[in-house]
N, C-alpha and C positions, 0 to 999 in steps of 0.2 A: 555169216549175215546177224545182222544187227537186229535185236528183237525190240518191238515197243514195250517201255513198261508198263505194267499193271495199275490201273486207278485206285488211289489211294481212297477209302472212303471213312475219311476221320466221322467222330461222333459227332451229334447233332449239339452238343452241348460244348465244343470247341468251336461251331460257327457261331454259336450265339454271342460268343465274348467279344466286345466291341473293339475296333484296332488300339493297338497299342501307341497311345499320343508322345509317348516319351521316345520311341523309337528313331526317328530321324536325326532327335539331339542327340542322344547318345553314339549315334553312328558318326557323326560328324567330331563329337568330344573325342571319340575312339580315334580319326583318320585325324586329328589336328595333334593330340598325343601320341601316336606313331611318326607322325614327321617333328617330332620336337618341339614342339609347341607346349609353353607351360599354361595348362588352361587351372584356373581355380574352379575346383568343382563345387559349388553351394546348391546344386540341384537333388542330392539324394540326401535323405537324412539317415547316414550313416556312421554313428560316432567313431571317431579315429582317436580318441583317448583311451588310457591305460586302465582296467578294472585295479582294484586295489592289491597290492602283494601280497595280504593276507588271505584273499581269495585264490589268486593264482599259487600260493604256497599251498593253500589245501589240496586243490585240484590235484599237484602233484604230488604229494601225500597219498592220497586215496590211488591214484591210479600207479602207485610202487605196489599195491596189496595185490594179489593173483586174484582174490575172489569178487572184484569188482569189474572183471571184465565181461562178465556172462551177458544175457539177455537182462534188462531191468523189469521193472514193473511197468506197463503203459499208463498206468495211472499216476505213478511218482510213488517214490519211496515213502513209507509212514511217517519218520521223523521231518521229512520236508513237508508232508500236509499240513504236519502240526506246528510247524514253523510258520507256515503261510496264516492259520487260524490265530498263532498266537499274536502274530503283527495287526492283525484286522480286529481283535481286542484290546489292543494295547493301542493302536492310532485312531481307531475310527469308533473303538466301542461297539463294535459288531461280534456275535458269538458263532461262532460257525464248527459245524462238525468234522472236523477233519476225515471222517470215513465216509462220509456221504456228500459233501456240499463244498470239498476240494480237491482238484485233479491237476495235476503237471501236465501241460503241454510243451510242445517243440517251437516257441515262441506263440507269441499272443497270433499271430498271423495263419500259422498252422492251426490254432486252436479255434479259432472264431471260423475258419472254412470250414473243419470236419464238424463243428455248429452247426453250420447253415445245412451241411449234409445231413447231419441229424435229424434236423427238425424240419426243413422246408423239401417239396417237391411242385411236380408239373401241379399248375395250378395256384399254388400256394403264392401269396404277395409280401414283400416286405418293403417298410416304409424308412427311407434315408434322407435324411438331411443334403441340401446343395447348396457349395461344394461339399465332396464327400474326399474320404481316402479312398482308394479304387477298388481294395480289396473289400470292402463292405458293399459293393454292387457286384464285382465279379465273382466272390464266394456264391452270393445268393443265385445267379447265374449257373455257376458250375453245379449247384444243387439242382438245376431244372426249373428255380422260381421266377418271379418277376419281380421287377423295383417300381414304387411309386416313387420319386423324387418331389420334395417339397423346399422352398426358398429356407435355409437353414436358418437359425435361431437361436438364443438361449433363454428364453424367457416365454411368458403365456401366449404372444402370439406363435411362435413356433407351436406349440402344443396344440393351439386352436386351428394351425392348418394342418395336424396330423389327425384333430380330430373330425376335422371337415372330411377328409379323406375316408376315413374310417368308416364314418355315418355315411357314406355316399357309394361304397365300393361293395359291389359284392360277389364273391363272399368277403368277408373283411380280412382285410391283410392280418396275418397271423403273428408279425415280428415288427417291433420297432428296434431300429438301432441306433444306439447313442454313441455320441464318442466326445468328452468334456475331459479335460482341455483336449482341443480339438484338432484334427491334423486336416488338413492343412491350413485351418484358418489362425489358430490358438487361440479359438475363442474360449472363454471359461463362464460356467456359471456362478453365482455370488455366493450361494448357500445351498443345502441339501433340498430347500422349498421346492426347488424345479424339480428333481426326482419325485417328492412327494407327490406334486401335481401329475407327474408322469406316471406312477403307480396308479393314480387315480383314475387316468384314463385308460390304463392300459387292462385294469379292474373292470369298467364300463363297457369298451368295446371286445375285450375276449382276447388280447394281443398277448403275446410275450415280449420282453426286454432283454436286450445284450446289450452290454455297456461297454465300451472299450475306454480300459482305463490305463492306456499305455504312459500317459505323461501324468501320471498321479500327482508322481514324485519329483517332477521337475518342475518347480515353482519359485519366482521371482517377489522381491520386494513386499514380502511378510504374506503374500499369497497363499493359503492353503487350499488343495483342493478337494471337495468334499468327494465321498464316496455314493455310488448308488445306491448301495447297500444300508445305507446311513437312513434312509427314507425306510418310515415302516411300512410291512408288509412287501417290502422290496423282494425279499427271498420268495413271496407266494408266487411271483411273476416274472422273474429274471437272472440274470447273471449278471458277471461282471469280468473282464478278461484284465490282467496286469501282468508286468513282464520286467524281467531282468534286464534287458537290452540297455534302456535307456539310462534309469537311475545307476546302475552298477557298472556301465560301461561292458556290459557282457553281448552285447549284440550277436557276435559268431557263434557264442555259446548255444544259445536257440534253447530256451530255456522262458519260461514262462507259467500262468495259472487262470485255471477259471473257477470261479467260486459263486456260491448261492443255490439258486432253487435245487434242491435233491434230484428231482425227475428230470431236469434240462442235463445234469451234472451225468446223471445214468444214461443218458442216452449218448452223451460224446464218450464215456468210457467205453460204451458199448463198439461204435464205430471204431476209436483207436485200437482197441483189442482186435479186429480184423486189419488195421494198416501198420502199426506200428510194435515195436517190441520195448519202447522206453526211451527214456533221455538218459544217455553214459551215466552210469552210478556215479565217477569222479565228479562230473559236473552237478549233481544231484547236492552230493554232500559239501561240495566248496557253497552253494548256493545256500545251504542252513547256515553256514558261518557267515555268508553274506548278512543274510537276514536277523542273524543274533548279533553280529559284532561291527557290522560297517554303515551305521546310521548316519556317522559324521562323514562320512565319504560322498552320500548324497547330497549333503549341505553343502560339502565344498564342490562337488562340482556344479551344483544349481549356480554356486558363485561364478564359475567358471563361463556357463550358459549367460549370464545375467553380464557379465564384463562386454563379451562377445555381443549380445542384444544390441546393447549402446553402442558400439562400434559400427555395427548395420544401420543403427537406426539413425545416428548421427552423421554417419555418410551417405544416406539418403537424402535426410534433408538438405543435407548441403548441395547435393545434385538437384534438389527442388521438387523433392516430392515429401507431400504429408501423409506422414507414418506414424501409427500408433505404437507403442513399446509393448508388445506382447507380455502378460504376467505368469507364464507357463508356455509350455511345448520348448523344443528347441530348433523353433522357426520365427521369422518374421513375413509376415503377411502384406502385402506391400500394393498399394493398386497404382499404377504405371500412368503418368500424368498423360493425358492426349498428346500434347506436343512431342514426349519422344515416344509413344506408340506408333505416330507418324500413319495413323488407317488401319497398321497390322492386326491380325490378331495376336496372341500373345506365344501363339508356338512359331510364327514368322518372328516376332519380337525376340525371342530367346535364342533363337538360329543367328537374327544379326547380333546380339550381344556376345554369343560365341565367336563369331568372325572380328568384331570391332573390337570387342572389349577381353577377348579371351578369357571370360567368365560365363561359367555354365549354370543357370538359374532354373526354376521347375516353372514352367507355363501353367497358369492357372485354369486354362480351358482343359489342362488333364485331367483336372478334378471337377470335373461338371459343367455345364451350361454357366451357371452362378462364379464359376472364378473365371471366366473371360474378363480381361482387364488387370488382373492382378498377376504378382509372381510370387512363389515360395521360394524363401531365402534360408539356406539350412545352415545351423551357427555349427559347422562342423570342423572349420578352421581355425586354428590360432590367431590370436589378438593382430598379430605383423600381416597373417595372409588376408585376413577379414580387410584392414585398413587397406593393403595393397589392391585386395578385389573392389572397393570403392570408389579408389582414385581411379583405376582404369574403367567403371562403369560411367563415372561423372567425365572423363575425356570423351569418352564415346558417344555419351548423350548430350553433352552439351560443346561439341567442337562448333566453333564458328559463332555460337551465341556469345554475345556481349554482356558486359555486367548488367545493365538494365533489363536486358532481355532475360537473363537467370533470376533477377529478385521477382520479376512478373511470372516466371514458373513458379516461383514459390508460392507466389499467393493464389494461383489457378490450380496447383497440384492438385490429383484427387486424393480423399481421405483412406486409410491405410484402415484394412479388416482387423 
């Protein structure tokens, strides 16, 4: 006799999560790959390049020592935290106490999520720009907090919108989440004055600031992204997350850092002490060598992304889109021509490009309401594959369009973000 399975009651925090908008696209991509279709995946920002041989060799050397295989310290080994402090002093002129103001995390995504758990609970609110990197919203929801989205910007108008929310919401928002260079839009701030204004706003409104600096070292054309901690008083109100994933091609190694306000760091350390036993020690040892010896590899990788960016921007312009070349991150954020969008939302458009061009793109709607009309293109394939992807997109988008019509598209194409 069959039995009816019991009803599984999941946590309310699971029910509060919004639908995963990449699910349909990922499902179709995987189906096509199983059928033997060569899908060029430019949807996920997953670095495919190898880390420096120096880093890998140090990992192997450390892993051969028997005493490196036990539980590590959840906050990171002391020498690694000291090396991060040296980096900030050397590059940004920021003094950090490695014992109280630096903590190692299992990638900035884990660290950010646990920081939200440490700071936020039911009734608390975080302010996030829209478009946004999804975890900046989901982590708040998982912590039981609420999110207020304001249109994204990198200047005074954005902070004015945040101030309006803070002044008209009760209780006042507890956290302001910033992310420059930005994912998905690749938006950047010109200099540290933006962060100085953000610090002044946080002081005035009693907010904390979390700055996601994951793409701080992935910059092009002479641009150097400022650190939030360079702003006077930044350590009084906030923290900054950085990662080894992008600059050192160590995405799968899962190691990053949180630096800044000692009380916020202590709260994160408390949460982590309950959740994990730290990062595999050989990974931490290899990261010390990366921070000490591999700055030139960061510059070389930025050069790789610059060339890939140029291939994508040129290809999209040839297809009839008006696209700005980003000066940081590993993405091109591009507005889709109305003629090419053909009345569809960007999720359906991305599905169509999978079918017709065999190229996976990240739909802007997956990054918030203000992302609608855009797509994010990850610079994760080599130049040859990117040229191929641009040709396939061009053929799919402009099939049956005569030369004069294509020229008209170039004049009418939307402005890139």
